[in-house]
DODO-810683 format. One record per residue (C-alpha): residue number from 1; y, x, z. Coordinates in Angstrom, 3 decimals, m for minus. Layout:
NODE,NUM,Y,X,Z
...
END
This chain:
NODE,1,0.000,0.000,0.000
NODE,2,2.396,2.824,0.915
NODE,3,1.539,4.623,m2.330
NODE,4,2.290,1.480,m4.348
NODE,5,5.652,0.971,m2.607
NODE,6,6.521,4.635,m3.161
NODE,7,5.647,4.445,m6.866
NODE,8,7.701,1.268,m7.244
NODE,9,10.693,2.924,m5.515
NODE,10,10.445,5.983,m7.769
NODE,11,10.241,3.761,m10.861
NODE,12,13.296,1.763,m9.739
NODE,13,15.189,4.975,m9.053
NODE,14,14.405,6.305,m12.539
NODE,15,15.510,3.024,m14.145
NODE,16,18.710,3.093,m12.113
NODE,17,19.489,6.667,m13.190
NODE,18,18.855,5.777,m16.822
NODE,19,21.146,2.743,m16.529
NODE,20,23.913,4.790,m14.907
NODE,21,23.693,7.556,m17.508
NODE,22,23.672,5.027,m20.353
NODE,23,26.662,3.200,m18.850
NODE,24,28.537,6.476,m18.441
NODE,25,27.764,7.580,m22.002
NODE,26,28.917,4.237,m23.392
NODE,27,32.051,4.416,m21.252
NODE,28,32.860,7.902,m22.520
NODE,29,32.247,6.833,m26.123
NODE,30,34.506,3.807,m25.653
NODE,31,37.240,5.940,m24.129
NODE,32,37.036,8.468,m26.966
NODE,33,37.260,5.668,m29.529
NODE,34,40.298,4.220,m27.749
NODE,35,41.982,7.636,m27.726
NODE,36,41.344,8.034,m31.450
NODE,37,42.772,4.574,m32.108
NODE,38,45.839,5.534,m30.091
NODE,39,46.194,8.750,m32.091
NODE,40,46.015,6.835,m35.367
NODE,41,48.786,4.517,m34.160
NODE,42,50.897,7.499,m33.119
NODE,43,50.390,9.109,m36.513
NODE,44,51.591,5.936,m38.222
NODE,45,54.731,5.761,m36.064
NODE,46,55.540,9.443,m36.461
NODE,47,54.908,9.250,m40.207
NODE,48,57.536,6.505,m40.450
NODE,49,59.895,8.568,m38.284
NODE,50,59.574,11.579,m40.583
NODE,51,60.302,9.365,m43.580
NODE,52,63.485,8.238,m41.826
NODE,53,64.450,11.840,m41.076
NODE,54,63.678,12.889,m44.644
NODE,55,65.736,10.008,m46.055
NODE,56,68.651,10.917,m43.791
NODE,57,68.399,14.511,m44.977
NODE,58,68.271,13.639,m48.678
NODE,59,71.245,11.284,m48.330
NODE,60,73.287,13.927,m46.517
NODE,61,72.408,16.605,m49.048
NODE,62,73.460,14.414,m51.982
NODE,63,76.674,13.121,m50.392
NODE,64,77.448,16.484,m48.811
NODE,65,77.025,18.399,m52.052
NODE,66,79.250,15.949,m53.907
NODE,67,81.878,16.049,m51.139
NODE,68,81.836,19.834,m51.037
NODE,69,83.012,20.003,m54.668
NODE,70,85.372,17.030,m54.659
NODE,71,86.979,16.867,m51.202
NODE,72,89.637,19.146,m49.774
NODE,73,90.695,20.325,m46.327
NODE,74,88.459,19.639,m43.340
NODE,75,86.544,16.952,m45.271
NODE,76,85.271,19.622,m47.669
NODE,77,83.801,21.653,m44.806
NODE,78,82.452,18.519,m43.129
NODE,79,80.434,17.643,m46.239
NODE,80,79.477,21.269,m46.788
NODE,81,77.969,21.636,m43.336
NODE,82,76.195,18.270,m43.579
NODE,83,74.456,19.382,m46.768
NODE,84,73.427,22.773,m45.392
NODE,85,72.250,21.344,m42.063
NODE,86,70.033,18.775,m43.712
NODE,87,68.232,21.284,m45.882
NODE,88,66.604,22.292,m42.595
NODE,89,65.954,18.662,m41.623
NODE,90,64.319,18.021,m44.998
NODE,91,62.073,21.037,m44.536
NODE,92,61.041,19.854,m41.064
NODE,93,60.281,16.338,m42.307
NODE,94,58.332,17.616,m45.299
NODE,95,56.239,20.014,m43.225
NODE,96,55.499,17.309,m40.637
NODE,97,54.400,14.834,m43.314
NODE,98,52.074,17.406,m44.868
NODE,99,50.586,18.221,m41.457
NODE,100,50.002,14.538,m40.698
NODE,101,48.273,14.112,m44.040
NODE,102,45.743,16.754,m43.024
NODE,103,45.233,15.279,m39.547
NODE,104,42.117,13.147,m39.013
NODE,105,42.121,11.236,m35.682
NODE,106,38.388,10.530,m35.985
NODE,107,37.632,14.248,m35.772
NODE,108,39.691,14.787,m32.598
NODE,109,38.237,14.878,m29.106
NODE,110,39.782,12.903,m26.271
NODE,111,41.206,16.080,m24.750
NODE,112,42.830,17.040,m28.059
NODE,113,44.471,13.612,m28.318
NODE,114,45.862,13.872,m24.783
NODE,115,47.172,17.399,m25.332
NODE,116,48.739,16.424,m28.639
NODE,117,50.543,13.446,m27.079
NODE,118,51.890,15.288,m24.035
NODE,119,52.954,18.309,m26.102
NODE,120,54.783,16.112,m28.607
NODE,121,56.604,14.201,m25.874
NODE,122,57.726,17.467,m24.285
NODE,123,58.836,18.691,m27.714
NODE,124,60.983,15.579,m28.234
NODE,125,62.683,16.026,m24.855
NODE,126,63.366,19.676,m25.651
NODE,127,64.884,18.621,m28.963
NODE,128,67.059,16.064,m27.200
NODE,129,68.434,18.852,m25.020
NODE,130,69.185,20.928,m28.123
NODE,131,70.910,17.937,m29.713
NODE,132,73.285,17.737,m26.766
NODE,133,73.970,21.457,m27.196
NODE,134,74.791,20.913,m30.888
NODE,135,77.269,18.198,m30.005
NODE,136,78.821,20.325,m27.286
NODE,137,79.299,23.186,m29.738
NODE,138,80.850,20.725,m32.172
NODE,139,83.409,19.750,m29.535
NODE,140,84.063,23.442,m28.898
NODE,141,84.745,24.060,m32.604
NODE,142,87.135,21.113,m32.723
NODE,143,89.017,22.524,m29.754
NODE,144,89.108,26.014,m31.276
NODE,145,90.535,24.579,m34.497
NODE,146,93.775,23.723,m32.693
NODE,147,94.719,27.393,m32.399
NODE,148,92.832,28.943,m35.313
NODE,149,94.009,29.954,m38.771
NODE,150,90.741,28.417,m40.071
NODE,151,91.511,25.025,m38.571
NODE,152,90.121,22.960,m41.470
NODE,153,86.809,24.799,m41.492
NODE,154,86.300,24.706,m37.725
NODE,155,87.267,21.060,m37.448
NODE,156,85.089,20.092,m40.416
NODE,157,82.092,21.973,m39.029
NODE,158,82.725,20.549,m35.567
NODE,159,82.802,16.979,m36.844
NODE,160,79.599,17.605,m38.780
NODE,161,77.847,18.909,m35.665
NODE,162,78.934,15.838,m33.718
NODE,163,77.521,13.567,m36.411
NODE,164,74.262,15.450,m36.940
NODE,165,73.707,16.081,m33.236
NODE,166,74.393,12.437,m32.422
NODE,167,71.940,11.221,m35.042
NODE,168,69.227,13.633,m33.929
NODE,169,69.747,12.740,m30.258
NODE,170,69.283,9.050,m31.014
NODE,171,66.332,9.834,m33.306
NODE,172,64.494,11.990,m30.754
NODE,173,65.067,9.620,m27.824
NODE,174,64.015,6.520,m29.762
NODE,175,60.886,8.293,m30.980
NODE,176,60.110,9.480,m27.433
NODE,177,60.369,5.993,m25.932
NODE,178,58.439,4.340,m28.783
NODE,179,55.569,6.803,m28.304
NODE,180,55.714,6.305,m24.553
NODE,181,55.594,2.524,m24.993
NODE,182,52.528,2.775,m27.230
NODE,183,50.869,5.056,m24.674
NODE,184,51.602,2.548,m21.901
NODE,185,49.779,m0.133,m23.898
NODE,186,46.944,1.786,m25.533
NODE,187,46.390,4.944,m23.513
NODE,188,47.358,4.904,m19.839
NODE,189,45.409,1.726,m18.856
NODE,190,42.179,3.254,m20.185
NODE,191,42.766,6.609,m18.519
NODE,192,43.675,5.286,m15.078
NODE,193,40.094,4.549,m13.921
NODE,194,38.990,7.987,m15.097
NODE,195,41.888,9.862,m13.498
NODE,196,41.775,7.977,m10.186
NODE,197,37.986,7.946,m9.986
NODE,198,38.032,4.234,m9.256
NODE,199,35.317,3.442,m11.770
NODE,200,31.848,3.541,m10.319
NODE,201,28.578,1.733,m9.604
NODE,202,27.340,0.854,m6.175
NODE,203,23.666,0.004,m5.518
NODE,204,21.952,m0.915,m2.289
NODE,205,18.136,m1.186,m1.974
NODE,206,16.381,m2.586,1.072
NODE,207,12.631,m2.137,1.518
END
């Protein structure tokens, strides 16, 4: 009788272990799939953002180039700097779009998705800080123009920096909060049980 009870207990224990391992494996697979879905959504949002940045750059290059050859005084330098500045923006947007085209969310691990999201958010905040610096330097150039023999150039460049820095600040902050909102809906709720360790299975057997 004791041998039979012992065998039954061992069999139940093995079944329980198998159930727990299967549940854990399915949970991990579900979490990985959710992370990949989140990454695909992020890619779509950031792809649209780079199209916006690229369009802004192309528009500034066209208008700026035209203004550089037709305007005079500080307006000439304003357009000139806008065109030159946005050559860089166009390069950034183009490179980002090419990189996204080569990115395959289905091939990424959960850890890679998390690292990519947190790194990108930090990058956007760093950019926002740089945008403020651009605008501050623009104000400095405008102030310097009051006592400089190159007043038109300094004022034109300063106004351009205020415009470009202001656009980029709004762009980076909006993109940061949109990504954060998507993460709050599609990422953080699924990670919370894993990070807090609240998910688990309790079993009690009485003989």
